[in-house]
Residue, then its C-alpha position, 0 to 999 in steps of 0.5 A: x499499499x502507498x502512501x500519496x502526499x495530500x497537498x494542504x491549503x495555504x493557511x497563513x500569510x501568503x502573498x497576491x499577485x496580479x497581471x496589471x497594477x491597475x485596471x485602466x478603462x478607456x473613454x465609456x459613454x454615459x448610458x451606454x456602456x462598455x467592457x474592457x479587458x479583466x486582470x488576473x489573479x495570480x497564486x506564486x505559491x507552492x501551496x493552493x490559497x482560497x481567497x476569502x473575498x474578491x470585492x469592489x471597494x464601493x459595493x452596490x454603489x459603485x459604477x463597476x461591475x465584476x466576474x470573478x472566475x465565473x462567480x458574477x456580483x461585486x462581493x465574491x467568496x471563497x475563490x480557490x486557486x491550485x499553486x502556481x494557478x490564476x483565476x479571470x476577474x473580468x469588469x464592466x462600468x456603467x457610467x450615469x449622465x451628468x450635466x458636464x460636457x467634459x470628460x470625468x472620471x470615476x473610480x473604485x478598488x478591486x480588494x482581495x483577501x488571503x489569510x487576513x490581509x489585503x491587496x488592492x488593484x485601482x479601477x480608473x474609467x474616463x466618462x464622457x457624456x453624449x448626444x445620442x441619435x437611436x435610429x433618428x430620421x432627420x427632416x428640414x435643416x439640422x446642424x449638430x453641435x460640438x460640445x459633446x461627441x455624438x453616439x449613433x445608434x441604429x443608424x441616422x436617416x437623412x430624410x428627402x428634402x432634409x441638409x445634416x451639417x456636421x460642422x467641424x471638430x464634431x465626433x461621432x461614434x457609431x455602434x455596431x449596427x450604425x448607418x448612415x442612410x442619406x436620402x437628403x444632403x449630408x455636409x460634413x465640415x463645410x468651413x473647415x480652418x485647419x487641420x485640427x478641424x477634422x470631423x471623426x467618424x468611428x466605431x463606439x467601442x472604444x475598449x477594443x484592447x479586450x478583444x486583442x487590438x484597437x481600430x478593428x475594420x467593421x466596427x460600423x456601416x458606412x454612408x449609403x448615398x441613395x439615388x438623387x441624394x448628395x454629400x459633401x465631405x471637407x477635412x474627415x476621417x472615416x475608419x474602422x467601418x464597413x460592416x453591413x447593415x440594413x434599411x428597410x427595403x434598401x441593402x448597403x454593402x459592405x463598404x465605408x461609403x457606397x454612392x448610387x445612381x443619381x448621388x453626388x459625392x464631393x470628397x476633399x481632404x479626406x482619409x478613408x482606412x480599415x474597411x472590411x469592405x469596400x472604401x468607395x463603392x461607386x454604383x453608377x453615381x457620381x464621385x469626386x475626390x481631391x487629396x485624400x487617402x483611402x486604403x487598407x481595405x478588405x475589398x477594393x478602396x476604389x469600385x466602379x460598378x457598372x458605370x458612374x463617373x468618377x475624378x479623382x485628384x492627388x488621391x492615394x490608394x493603397x492596400x497592403x492588407x493588414x492583420x484583419x484586411x489581408x485575406x481579403x486583399x489577396x482576391x481584391x485589386x486597389x482600384x477597380x473600373x467597370x461599365x457593368x456588373x456580373x450577377x451571372x453567366x446570364x445576367x449583366x447590368x451595363x452603364x456608361x463609364x466616365x473615369x478621370x484619375x489626375x495625379x493619383x498613386x494606386x499601389x499594393x502588394x498585388x502584381x496588378x493594383x488596377x483593373x478596367x474593363x468595358x463591355x463595347x455596346x455602352x460607352x466608357x472613358x478611363x483617363x489615367x493622367x500623371x499617376x503612378x500605378x502598379x499595373x499589370x496588362x491593359x485590357x483593352x487600351x482604346x477606351x483605357x488612356x495613360x498620359x505620362x503615367x509611371x508604371x510599377x514603380x515603388x512610390x516608397x511610402x515610409x513606414x506601411x506596417x505602421x500604414x503611414x503613406x507619407x512618401x520617402x525623399x527618393x519616391x519617384x512619386x516627387x514632381x512627377x504630378x501636373x501642376x493643378x493651380x486650384x489643388x494648391x495644397x494637400x491634405x495636411x495643408x501643406x503648400x504644392x507650390x512648383x511642379x506637383x508631387x502624385x498622391x495626397x501627400x506632399x513631400x516634407x522633409 
């Protein structure tokens, strides 16, 4: 008969260690709640331990709520941890609205008690009041404020004949099911003064560390301009979008911006990045863009389907993929311009195509990043003027006209892995654009004096 040594609980002394010395929550919108990464409680001893309690100092009055090893409550007792093992503490926070328009701080302490000794981890969260748009339909003329950010849930519909103006420095946070549906007019930042005046659109999940990264593509929908609508963007940042959302009988594609037939959209000095789907999907619409960066998208950064009008000047379209969109980019080029839309082998829709890209960079990790094609029974013209292109064979030279373009020359972006698409001092894009007097500054407001550089960013030392 053999004897087996029994391991006893550590009943005196001992210590606890934690994966974080302070649990910090990112900005939490009041009345919306949030969830962030938790922390681990470690038992570094050679014996198992029993933590008599894990609790929040403020108890039931706390803004925070915890889950300890699967047990929910702001005071959990008798948590056993094996030798050299750990348990997870998850935490949520809900901050009640107040009258303040500036961020404020709420705090508490997590207290874990082992053998009569308390071990403490501070909790800190930054709260922010906001204006909430909860599936609102806007009629008439509306101008948003800049005193507090906006949080859009269940989408924002701009009705026929209505105009929504979003002024400089406004911050707009979009819920996962949210999208702008434009039947009337959307004016974004109509009177900017400098780069600091940008209007920013992003997801409302500011606690993305819990999911392993911040700025996750597909966090919200995008902008959907239906037939007869119009939009104008000046100095905007549109990021982490492209998720699908629905409205009545209208289906929005996974795109940062979809422009349908008979809709007119102008985009100036704007960044569209990190869309899980398309950057700009122009479906027979009219899109004019100047000094814009559009890239790091799962599908095409710019796609024109079934014709339409596209006029792009000093824009950079760049797709190298990253951890979230690289798989999609293996089969999707950066720019695709077609005068047809093929539903199946037997069903194809056609339309007239007129596209002009001037002083634009189209580059990425594929062998060819721009595809243009047509059916000859419908009018189609693609003009590429003083562009820097990653391009393979030209399918139909009779409608795809190149003027003074640089082909397959690396634009030498500064730090692709960090999504920095400024150009280096040795870039072939420098000085090889055509001078356009009306485009006298780049995306960041730098003067384009003299010979123009290709792309949205002028080279600056």
